[in-house]
TORKOLPA-361173 format. One line per field, with one value per residue: chain; residue number from 1; x, y, z of N, C-alpha, C in turn; residue in one letter. Coordinates in steps of 0.1 Angstrom, whole numbers. Atoms other than C-alpha are relative to their C-alpha. Layout:
<recs>
kette c(A / ...) .
nr c(NUM / ...) .
n_X c(X / ...) .
n_Y c(Y / ...) .
n_Z c(Z / ...) .
ca_X c(X / ...) .
ca_Y c(Y / ...) .
ca_Z c(Z / ...) .
c_X c(X / ...) .
c_Y c(Y / ...) .
c_Z c(Z / ...) .
rest c(A / ...) .
</recs>
This chain:
<recs>
kette c(A / A / A / A / A / A / A / A / A / A / A / A / A / A / A / A / A / A / A / A / A / A / A / A / A / A / A / A / A / A / A / A / A / A / A / A / A / A / A / A / A / A / A / A / A / A / A / A / A / A / A / A / A / A / A / A / A / A / A / A / A / A / A / A / A / A / A / A / A / A / A / A / A / A / A / A / A / A / A / A / A / A / A / A / A / A / A / A / A / A / A) .
nr c(1 / 2 / 3 / 4 / 5 / 6 / 7 / 8 / 9 / 10 / 11 / 12 / 13 / 14 / 15 / 16 / 17 / 18 / 19 / 20 / 21 / 22 / 23 / 24 / 25 / 26 / 27 / 28 / 29 / 30 / 31 / 32 / 33 / 34 / 35 / 36 / 37 / 38 / 39 / 40 / 41 / 42 / 43 / 44 / 45 / 46 / 47 / 48 / 49 / 50 / 51 / 52 / 53 / 54 / 55 / 56 / 57 / 58 / 59 / 60 / 61 / 62 / 63 / 64 / 65 / 66 / 67 / 68 / 69 / 70 / 71 / 72 / 73 / 74 / 75 / 76 / 77 / 78 / 79 / 80 / 81 / 82 / 83 / 84 / 85 / 86 / 87 / 88 / 89 / 90 / 91) .
n_X c(-12 / -3 / -5 / -12 / -11 / -2 / -12 / 3 / -5 / 0 / 13 / 9 / -2 / -11 / 2 / -13 / 0 / 10 / 1 / 0 / 12 / -3 / -1 / 13 / 7 / -2 / 10 / 12 / 10 / 6 / -8 / -13 / -7 / -2 / 13 / -2 / -12 / -11 / -5 / -8 / -12 / -8 / -6 / -9 / -12 / -6 / -5 / -5 / -11 / 4 / 9 / -8 / -8 / 9 / 6 / 14 / 3 / -7 / 3 / 2 / 6 / 2 / 11 / -4 / 8 / -3 / 4 / 7 / -5 / -13 / 2 / 6 / -11 / -9 / 8 / 2 / -13 / -2 / 10 / -4 / -12 / 4 / 5 / -11 / -7 / 8 / 1 / -13 / -3 / 9 / -2) .
n_Y c(8 / 5 / 14 / 3 / 7 / 14 / 6 / 14 / 10 / -5 / 2 / -11 / -8 / 5 / -4 / -3 / 4 / 11 / 5 / -11 / -8 / -12 / 2 / -1 / 14 / 6 / -4 / -6 / 10 / 7 / 11 / -5 / 5 / -10 / -8 / -15 / -4 / -1 / 14 / 5 / -7 / 4 / 13 / -3 / -5 / 10 / 11 / -6 / 8 / 13 / -2 / -3 / 12 / 10 / -6 / -2 / -14 / -7 / -14 / -1 / -13 / -7 / 6 / 12 / 12 / 12 / 13 / 6 / 14 / -1 / -8 / 10 / 9 / -7 / -3 / 13 / 4 / -9 / 4 / 13 / -3 / -7 / 10 / 8 / -8 / -2 / 13 / 4 / -9 / 4 / 14) .
n_Z c(1 / -13 / 1 / -9 / 7 / -5 / 3 / 2 / -10 / -14 / -8 / 1 / -12 / -8 / -14 / -5 / -15 / -1 / -13 / -10 / -1 / -8 / -14 / -6 / 0 / -13 / -10 / 6 / 3 / -12 / -4 / -1 / -12 / -10 / -2 / 3 / 7 / -10 / -3 / 11 / 1 / -11 / 4 / 11 / -6 / -9 / 7 / 12 / 6 / 4 / 12 / 12 / 4 / 6 / 12 / -3 / 2 / 11 / 3 / 14 / 4 / -12 / -7 / -7 / 4 / -8 / 6 / -12 / -4 / -6 / -12 / -10 / -4 / -9 / -13 / -6 / -6 / -11 / -11 / -6 / -7 / -12 / -9 / -5 / -10 / -12 / -8 / -5 / -12 / -11 / 0) .
ca_X c(929 / 928 / 942 / 966 / 999 / 1002 / 1034 / 1032 / 1036 / 1033 / 1007 / 977 / 983 / 1014 / 1010 / 1040 / 1032 / 1015 / 1002 / 1006 / 977 / 976 / 984 / 948 / 938 / 952 / 924 / 897 / 878 / 854 / 878 / 909 / 936 / 939 / 910 / 925 / 951 / 970 / 972 / 984 / 1010 / 1022 / 1028 / 1045 / 1069 / 1075 / 1082 / 1098 / 1131 / 1114 / 1087 / 1113 / 1135 / 1105 / 1095 / 1062 / 1063 / 1072 / 1072 / 1057 / 1051 / 1054 / 1026 / 1033 / 1021 / 1019 / 1018 / 991 / 1004 / 1040 / 1028 / 1007 / 1037 / 1059 / 1032 / 1026 / 1064 / 1066 / 1035 / 1049 / 1083 / 1067 / 1048 / 1079 / 1098 / 1070 / 1066 / 1103 / 1105 / 1075 / 1086) .
ca_Y c(1180 / 1163 / 1130 / 1114 / 1102 / 1064 / 1046 / 1011 / 984 / 1008 / 1002 / 1024 / 1037 / 1035 / 1035 / 1052 / 1045 / 1011 / 999 / 1033 / 1054 / 1089 / 1091 / 1099 / 1063 / 1055 / 1073 / 1085 / 1053 / 1034 / 1005 / 1026 / 1013 / 1046 / 1067 / 1101 / 1119 / 1126 / 1089 / 1080 / 1107 / 1097 / 1061 / 1075 / 1095 / 1067 / 1041 / 1064 / 1044 / 1010 / 1023 / 1038 / 1007 / 985 / 1008 / 1015 / 1053 / 1075 / 1111 / 1115 / 1150 / 1164 / 1141 / 1115 / 1081 / 1048 / 1012 / 997 / 961 / 971 / 997 / 970 / 946 / 972 / 981 / 944 / 937 / 968 / 957 / 922 / 936 / 959 / 930 / 909 / 938 / 945 / 909 / 904 / 934 / 921 / 885) .
ca_Z c(713 / 746 / 734 / 759 / 747 / 750 / 752 / 737 / 763 / 793 / 820 / 818 / 854 / 875 / 913 / 929 / 966 / 962 / 995 / 1013 / 1025 / 1040 / 1077 / 1086 / 1078 / 1113 / 1130 / 1105 / 1099 / 1122 / 1122 / 1126 / 1150 / 1169 / 1184 / 1175 / 1155 / 1187 / 1196 / 1161 / 1160 / 1195 / 1183 / 1152 / 1174 / 1199 / 1172 / 1146 / 1141 / 1140 / 1115 / 1092 / 1093 / 1084 / 1055 / 1072 / 1068 / 1039 / 1029 / 994 / 979 / 1014 / 1027 / 1054 / 1042 / 1061 / 1049 / 1072 / 1072 / 1079 / 1105 / 1123 / 1123 / 1140 / 1166 / 1173 / 1179 / 1202 / 1222 / 1227 / 1237 / 1262 / 1277 / 1280 / 1297 / 1321 / 1332 / 1335 / 1360 / 1380 / 1375) .
c_X c(4 / 4 / 12 / 10 / 1 / 13 / -2 / 7 / 0 / -13 / -8 / 2 / 11 / -3 / 14 / 2 / -9 / 0 / 0 / -13 / 4 / 0 / -13 / -7 / 2 / -10 / -14 / -11 / -6 / 9 / 15 / 7 / 2 / -13 / 1 / 13 / 11 / 6 / 9 / 14 / 10 / 7 / 10 / 13 / 8 / 7 / 7 / 11 / -5 / -9 / 8 / 8 / -9 / -7 / -15 / -5 / 8 / -5 / -1 / -7 / -4 / -12 / 6 / -10 / 4 / -4 / -6 / 5 / 13 / -1 / -5 / 11 / 9 / -7 / -1 / 13 / 2 / -9 / 5 / 13 / -3 / -6 / 11 / 8 / -7 / -1 / 13 / 4 / -8 / 2 / 1) .
c_Y c(-5 / -15 / -2 / -8 / -14 / -5 / -15 / -9 / 6 / -2 / 13 / 10 / -6 / 5 / 2 / -5 / -12 / -5 / 11 / 8 / 13 / -3 / -1 / -13 / -7 / 4 / 4 / -10 / -6 / -11 / 3 / -5 / 10 / 9 / 14 / 2 / 1 / -13 / -5 / 7 / -3 / -13 / 2 / 5 / -11 / -11 / 4 / -8 / -13 / 1 / 3 / -12 / -11 / 5 / 2 / 14 / 5 / 14 / 1 / 14 / 8 / -5 / -13 / -11 / -12 / -12 / -8 / -13 / 1 / 8 / -9 / -10 / 6 / 2 / -13 / -4 / 9 / -4 / -13 / 2 / 7 / -9 / -8 / 8 / 2 / -12 / -4 / 9 / -5 / -15 / -8) .
c_Z c(14 / 0 / 9 / -8 / 7 / -4 / -2 / 10 / 14 / 6 / -1 / 12 / 8 / 15 / 6 / 14 / 2 / 14 / 11 / -1 / 8 / 15 / 7 / 0 / 14 / 10 / -6 / -3 / 12 / 5 / 1 / 13 / 11 / 1 / -4 / -7 / 10 / 4 / -11 / -1 / 12 / -3 / -11 / 6 / 8 / -8 / -13 / -7 / -5 / -13 / -12 / -5 / -7 / -13 / 2 / -1 / -12 / -2 / -15 / -3 / 13 / 8 / 7 / -3 / 9 / -8 / 11 / 5 / 7 / 13 / 11 / 5 / 10 / 14 / 8 / 7 / 12 / 12 / 7 / 8 / 13 / 10 / 7 / 11 / 13 / 9 / 5 / 13 / 12 / 4 / 12) .
rest c(M / S / E / K / L / R / I / K / G / A / P / A / R / V / S / V / M / Q / G / F / V / P / L / R / A / L / W / A / N / D / D / A / P / Y / P / S / E / H / A / A / R / W / A / L / R / K / L / R / D / E / L / A / E / A / G / A / V / A / L / H / R / N / R / L / M / V / H / P / E / R / F / A / A / V / V / E / R / A / A / L / S / A / Y / V / E / R / T / A / K / N / G) .
</recs>
């Protein structure tokens, strides 16, 4: 009796954290944006407020998840701001 209960009109599968991936995706792949876990976690600490505000990080079932596109947008803005600040000082 392993029949699954089906609710008429309900989708077959519901994705709760659509677009989010485990944190390790930031360093575990060959094309990952960070070379190591340490580097990824450093960026996460440094940009914590901005990442949270952008909805780029989430805690689901006690696992830290990231939304790669949102995360990349925050990192890009931070890099551009850092460049502007540095060139203004040396200007």
